[in-house]
C-alpha positions in Angstrom: 20.7 51.2 -42.0 18.2 50.0 -44.5 20.7 47.7 -46.2 21.4 45.8 -43.0 17.7 44.9 -42.9 17.8 43.9 -46.4 21.0 41.6 -45.9 19.4 40.1 -42.7 16.1 39.1 -44.6 18.1 37.7 -47.6 20.2 35.5 -45.1 17.0 34.4 -43.5 15.4 33.3 -46.8 18.7 31.8 -48.0 18.9 29.7 -44.8 15.3 28.5 -45.3 16.0 27.3 -48.7 19.1 25.4 -47.9 17.2 23.7 -45.2 14.3 22.6 -47.5 16.9 21.4 -49.9 18.6 19.2 -47.2 15.5 17.4 -46.3 14.8 14.6 -48.9 11.6 12.3 -48.9 13.6 9.2 -47.7 14.8 11.3 -44.7 11.3 12.6 -43.9 10.0 9.0 -44.2 12.6 7.7 -41.7 11.6 10.6 -39.3 7.9 9.9 -39.7 8.5 6.2 -39.2 10.6 6.8 -36.0 8.0 9.2 -34.7 5.3 6.7 -35.4 7.2 3.9 -33.6 7.8 6.1 -30.7 4.2 6.8 -30.5 3.2 3.1 -30.8 5.8 2.3 -28.0 4.3 5.1 -25.8 0.7 3.9 -26.5 1.8 0.4 -25.6 3.2 1.5 -22.3 0.2 3.4 -21.6 -2.0 0.4 -22.2 0.3 -1.8 -20.0 0.2 0.8 -17.2 -3.7 0.9 -17.4 -3.7 -2.9 -17.2 -1.4 -2.8 -14.2 -3.5 -0.1 -12.6 -6.6 -2.3 -13.0 -4.7 -5.3 -11.4 -3.6 -2.9 -8.6 -7.1 -1.9 -8.1 -8.4 -5.4 -7.8 -5.5 -6.2 -5.2 -6.5 -3.1 -3.3 -10.1 -4.1 -3.2 -9.0 -7.6 -2.0 -6.8 -6.0 0.8 -9.7 -3.8 1.7 -11.9 -6.8 2.2 -9.2 -8.4 4.3 -8.9 -5.2 6.4 -12.5 -5.1 7.0 -12.6 -8.8 8.1 -9.6 -8.1 10.4 -11.5 -5.1 11.9 -14.6 -7.3 12.5 -12.6 -10.0 14.1 -10.8 -7.4 16.3 -14.1 -5.9 17.4 -15.4 -9.5 18.3 -12.1 -10.3 20.1 -12.3 -7.0 21.9 -15.8 -7.8 23.2 -14.6 -11.2 24.4 -11.4 -10.0 26.1 -13.4 -7.2 27.8 -15.6 -9.8 29.5 -12.5 -11.7 30.6 -10.8 -8.7 31.8 -14.0 -7.7 33.8 -14.2 -10.9 35.3 -10.6 -11.0 36.3 -10.8 -7.5 37.8 -14.0 -8.6 39.7 -12.3 -11.6 40.9 -9.1 -9.5 42.1 -11.4 -7.2 44.1 -13.1 -10.1 45.6 -9.7 -11.7 46.7 -8.7 -8.3 48.0 -11.8 -8.4 50.4 -10.7 -12.0 51.7 -6.9 -12.0 52.4 -7.2 -15.7 53.6 -8.8 -16.8 50.3 -6.2 -14.8 48.4 -3.5 -16.7 50.2 -5.1 -20.1 49.3 -5.6 -18.9 45.8 -1.8 -18.0 45.4 -0.9 -21.4 46.9 -3.1 -23.0 44.4 -1.6 -21.1 41.5 1.9 -21.9 42.8 1.3 -25.6 43.4 1.5 -28.3 40.7 -2.3 -28.6 40.5 -2.3 -27.1 37.2 0.1 -29.7 35.7 -0.7 -32.8 37.8 -4.5 -32.6 37.9 -4.7 -33.2 41.6 -6.3 -30.8 44.0 -4.2 -29.4 46.8 -4.9 -30.5 50.2 -6.2 -27.8 52.4 -6.6 -28.1 56.3 
């Protein structure tokens, strides 16, 4: 059993010696240059992504400003339309109290008064 261990250790050392003999300085230099080139490409890509990230952050800030402006406009518009909707609701309730006036109002709306700029003739 002991001789098996001795043979295994001898084969392991022999394999390492042959590997060391296979690598020559030119091959090591090429491997080093390839690894260095890959690292430089990776670093360049990281820098490009960082630049793109900064540009995206600037666009995001600009879009956020546009969203804030749109929200402010929306709030202003909502206030104005609330006033118009409240006035229309009050007008509709007023017309519901006076059916005769409501009929006249409907006749006015259905007439060509809105397009011809002439007032309808009421009796």
